[in-house]
MDAnalysis code that builds the backbone (N, CA, C; Angstrom):
import MDAnalysis as mda
import numpy as np

u = mda.Universe.empty(216, n_residues=72, atom_resindex=np.repeat(np.arange(72), 3), trajectory=True)
u.add_TopologyAttr("name", ["N", "CA", "C"] * 72)
u.add_TopologyAttr("resid", np.arange(1, 73))
u.add_TopologyAttr("resname", ["UNK", "UNK", "UNK", "UNK", "UNK", "UNK", "UNK", "UNK", "UNK", "UNK", "UNK", "UNK", "UNK", "UNK", "UNK", "UNK", "UNK", "UNK", "UNK", "UNK", "UNK", "UNK", "UNK", "UNK", "UNK", "UNK", "UNK", "UNK", "UNK", "UNK", "UNK", "UNK", "UNK", "UNK", "UNK", "UNK", "UNK", "UNK", "UNK", "UNK", "UNK", "UNK", "UNK", "UNK", "UNK", "UNK", "UNK", "UNK", "UNK", "UNK", "UNK", "UNK", "UNK", "UNK", "UNK", "UNK", "UNK", "UNK", "UNK", "UNK", "UNK", "UNK", "UNK", "UNK", "UNK", "UNK", "UNK", "UNK", "UNK", "UNK", "UNK", "UNK"])
u.atoms.positions = np.array([
    [-0.259, 16.561, -8.727],
    [-0.753, 15.376, -9.387],
    [0.132, 14.197, -8.984],
    [-0.468, 13.218, -8.369],
    [0.290, 12.051, -7.944],
    [-0.111, 10.847, -8.778],
    [0.841, 10.009, -9.013],
    [0.579, 8.778, -9.738],
    [0.492, 7.623, -8.761],
    [0.190, 6.459, -9.274],
    [0.137, 5.270, -8.427],
    [1.506, 4.958, -7.841],
    [2.554, 5.221, -8.611],
    [3.904, 4.961, -8.127],
    [4.267, 5.900, -6.983],
    [3.866, 7.147, -7.073],
    [4.149, 8.104, -6.009],
    [3.428, 7.706, -4.736],
    [2.199, 7.302, -4.863],
    [1.430, 6.863, -3.705],
    [2.070, 5.635, -3.063],
    [2.497, 4.713, -3.880],
    [3.162, 3.511, -3.373],
    [4.475, 3.863, -2.688],
    [5.244, 4.775, -3.280],
    [6.521, 5.181, -2.702],
    [6.325, 5.861, -1.353],
    [5.290, 6.681, -1.241],
    [5.026, 7.356, 0.029],
    [4.587, 6.360, 1.093],
    [3.805, 5.375, 0.724],
    [3.412, 4.339, 1.685],
    [4.616, 3.533, 2.144],
    [5.500, 3.217, 1.217],
    [6.713, 2.484, 1.558],
    [7.599, 3.316, 2.480],
    [7.690, 4.601, 2.240],
    [8.508, 5.478, 3.081],
    [7.944, 5.541, 4.504],
    [6.617, 5.612, 4.632],
    [6.002, 5.620, 5.959],
    [6.301, 4.330, 6.709],
    [6.155, 3.203, 6.040],
    [6.406, 1.911, 6.682],
    [7.870, 1.790, 7.082],
    [8.775, 2.201, 6.210],
    [10.199, 2.141, 6.516],
    [10.552, 3.085, 7.667],
    [9.909, 4.236, 7.730],
    [10.131, 5.165, 8.830],
    [9.711, 4.586, 10.170],
    [8.578, 3.914, 10.195],
    [8.130, 3.268, 11.432],
    [9.105, 2.162, 11.828],
    [9.570, 1.393, 10.861],
    [10.528, 0.325, 11.135],
    [11.813, 0.883, 11.735],
    [12.331, 1.963, 11.175],
    [13.565, 2.552, 11.700],
    [13.358, 3.142, 13.092],
    [12.178, 3.702, 13.339],
    [11.901, 4.246, 14.670],
    [11.872, 3.132, 15.714],
    [11.256, 2.012, 15.365],
    [11.217, 0.874, 16.289],
    [12.616, 0.300, 16.473],
    [13.401, 0.265, 15.408],
    [14.757, -0.264, 15.475],
    [15.670, 0.613, 16.338],
    [15.402, 1.894, 16.404],
    [16.260, 2.787, 17.184],
    [16.069, 2.605, 18.686],
    [14.947, 2.071, 19.113],
    [14.677, 1.912, 20.548],
    [15.696, 0.986, 21.225],
    [15.913, -0.253, 20.715],
    [16.920, -1.092, 21.378],
    [18.347, -0.546, 21.245],
    [18.618, 0.188, 20.182],
    [19.952, 0.784, 20.038],
    [20.183, 1.819, 21.136],
    [19.188, 2.651, 21.393],
    [19.321, 3.653, 22.451],
    [19.364, 3.012, 23.835],
    [18.544, 1.991, 24.066],
    [18.562, 1.300, 25.358],
    [19.917, 0.640, 25.587],
    [20.453, 0.006, 24.557],
    [21.769, -0.614, 24.673],
    [22.865, 0.402, 24.922],
    [22.732, 1.564, 24.346],
    [23.729, 2.606, 24.557],
    [23.723, 3.128, 25.975],
    [22.543, 3.315, 26.545],
    [22.477, 3.842, 27.899],
    [22.846, 2.804, 28.949],
    [22.826, 1.526, 28.584],
    [23.222, 0.502, 29.549],
    [24.698, 0.122, 29.407],
    [25.426, 0.808, 28.538],
    [26.839, 0.482, 28.344],
    [27.685, 1.042, 29.480],
    [28.851, 0.455, 29.649],
    [29.736, 0.829, 30.747],
    [30.714, 1.921, 30.321],
    [31.274, 1.797, 29.137],
    [32.288, 2.742, 28.699],
    [31.669, 3.954, 28.006],
    [32.353, 5.064, 28.090],
    [31.851, 6.323, 27.545],
    [31.768, 6.296, 26.020],
    [32.739, 5.686, 25.372],
    [32.733, 5.662, 23.910],
    [31.557, 4.833, 23.390],
    [31.219, 3.763, 24.094],
    [30.059, 2.958, 23.704],
    [28.771, 3.759, 23.844],
    [28.688, 4.516, 24.917],
    [27.519, 5.371, 25.135],
    [27.396, 6.410, 24.026],
    [28.513, 7.041, 23.675],
    [28.490, 8.085, 22.653],
    [28.129, 7.518, 21.275],
    [28.729, 6.393, 20.923],
    [28.456, 5.807, 19.600],
    [27.037, 5.285, 19.484],
    [26.545, 4.635, 20.525],
    [25.179, 4.105, 20.473],
    [24.146, 5.226, 20.468],
    [24.420, 6.274, 21.216],
    [23.502, 7.415, 21.217],
    [23.493, 8.100, 19.853],
    [24.651, 8.242, 19.255],
    [24.715, 8.850, 17.923],
    [24.010, 7.973, 16.882],
    [24.197, 6.667, 16.971],
    [23.536, 5.765, 16.024],
    [22.018, 5.782, 16.214],
    [21.574, 5.792, 17.457],
    [20.136, 5.863, 17.723],
    [19.525, 7.169, 17.247],
    [20.258, 8.260, 17.453],
    [19.767, 9.560, 16.985],
    [19.704, 9.610, 15.461],
    [20.695, 9.025, 14.803],
    [20.686, 8.995, 13.336],
    [19.515, 8.163, 12.820],
    [19.233, 7.048, 13.478],
    [18.089, 6.231, 13.078],
    [16.774, 6.981, 13.276],
    [16.655, 7.690, 14.399],
    [15.437, 8.470, 14.641],
    [15.280, 9.605, 13.640],
    [16.374, 10.243, 13.282],
    [16.317, 11.311, 12.290],
    [15.888, 10.773, 10.930],
    [16.471, 9.651, 10.526],
    [16.087, 9.038, 9.253],
    [14.622, 8.617, 9.274],
    [14.167, 8.094, 10.412],
    [12.760, 7.697, 10.539],
    [11.836, 8.901, 10.415],
    [12.213, 9.996, 11.050],
    [11.383, 11.204, 10.981],
    [11.301, 11.737, 9.557],
    [12.420, 11.756, 8.863],
    [12.428, 12.248, 7.482],
    [11.545, 11.371, 6.596],
    [11.656, 10.069, 6.748],
    [10.852, 9.167, 5.925],
    [9.364, 9.287, 6.249],
    [9.027, 9.419, 7.524],
    [7.609, 9.541, 7.881],
    [7.030, 10.875, 7.419],
    [7.828, 11.934, 7.490],
    [7.344, 13.232, 6.988],
    [7.151, 13.176, 5.483],
    [8.112, 12.582, 4.769],
    [7.971, 12.446, 3.316],
    [6.754, 11.586, 2.976],
    [6.548, 10.534, 3.723],
    [5.433, 9.630, 3.443],
    [4.081, 10.242, 3.712],
    [4.000, 11.115, 4.692],
    [2.710, 11.700, 5.024],
    [2.474, 13.042, 4.342],
    [3.437, 13.538, 3.592],
    [3.328, 14.854, 2.963],
    [2.202, 14.934, 1.942],
    [2.044, 13.962, 1.094],
    [1.010, 14.003, 0.072],
    [-0.276, 13.338, 0.468],
    [-0.350, 12.881, 1.701],
    [-1.507, 12.123, 2.137],
    [-2.769, 12.963, 2.273],
    [-2.658, 14.175, 2.801],
    [-3.845, 14.999, 3.033],
    [-4.488, 15.441, 1.717],
    [-3.694, 15.663, 0.691],
    [-4.238, 16.042, -0.601],
    [-5.008, 14.894, -1.245],
    [-4.520, 13.676, -1.059],
    [-5.189, 12.513, -1.633],
    [-6.494, 12.220, -0.891],
    [-6.534, 12.454, 0.410],
    [-7.739, 12.162, 1.181],
    [-8.888, 13.060, 0.747],
    [-8.598, 14.290, 0.340],
    [-9.650, 15.197, -0.103],
    [-10.214, 14.840, -1.467],
    [-9.455, 14.143, -2.290],
    [-9.892, 13.799, -3.629],
    [-10.766, 12.549, -3.655],
    [-10.718, 11.760, -2.592],
    [-11.498, 10.518, -2.578],
    [-12.924, 10.734, -2.285],
])
């Protein structure tokens, strides 16, 4: 049983997940264009963390979606 707040929270999580995924692209590109090894390692780790957070948010956001589509 989902409420209006749950539906809103899941939509917000999906949107935030897409935003973080888009944000991770320039971070990864900047990391691979760096000269020093430590810059490459830190930027790659930051980009991977952003992608992981984006994936978690998008999975959480889409988890209750299929159940709601059947009820409409």
